[in-house]
N, C-alpha and C positions, 0 to 999 in steps of 0.2 A: 504494500500500500504506500502510495507516495504522500507527500506532505499536504497536497491539496485535498486528497481524499480524506485524510485524517482530520483536517480542519472541517471539512463538510460534515463528517459524522459527529465531531465534537459540538458543532453548532446545532445540529439536529437533536442531539441528546440533551441539550440545554433546555429544550421545550417538551421533553417527554419524561414520563415517569411510569412506574409499574404499580401493580396492586399492593405490593409490600410497602413501597414508599408512601403511597396514599394512606394506607393503614397507619403507618407511623406518624404521618402528619396529623391525621385526625386524632390519634391518641395523645398527641402533644398539644391539642387545641390550637393548632396554627390557624391563621386566618385564611382558610381554604373553603371554597364552595364547590361541592361536587355537582356537576351538571350531567344528568342522564340524557343522552342524545337519542335514545331509542323512542319508539312510538309511545303514545299515551297508554296503549293497551299493554305493551311490554312493561312499562313503568308501573302500571297498576298491579301486575302479577308479582313483580319482585324488583327490588332496588336496594341500593346502598342506603342505610338509614341516614336521613337528613338530606338526601339528594333532591335537587329540584329537577323537574322535567322540562326540557327544551329540545324537542325533536330537531335533529341536525338540519333538516330541510327548512326549519323555521328560524335558524340562527342568522341574524342580520344586524345591521347597525340600529335598526328600529327596535328589534326585540331585545337588544342588549343595552339600550340607551340608559335604562334606569339602574343598571348594575353598579355596585359599589366598586369604584376603581382602585381602592386600596387592597382589595382581596385578590387572591390567586384563584382562578377558576380551573378546576380539573374536569375535563369532559371525557365521558366514556360512552361508547356505543358498541354493543355487541361483543363485549369482553376485552376491548382494547382501551387503553387509557392514554390520554395526551394532555399534558399541561398546556393550557393556552391562556394567554392574556387576550381576552376578546375585545378589549377596549382600545 
């Protein structure tokens, strides 16, 4: 792997997390909001406690305008997690 590729993956990983990291963040009461990007039906069946539902197809500047910009938003959809600053 060359230096450019390494830098690419370092940058990418700066905005991604996994289930264990999220578990740890929630356990430390860090200012994180979990956003469930699945459908309302999937959210109703099962979700991470405290998660808010915002189906990924509805995420836009308008639907995120009222979000607290001091928080970290961790979005998950179908088992994958990505830390995003949506604002």
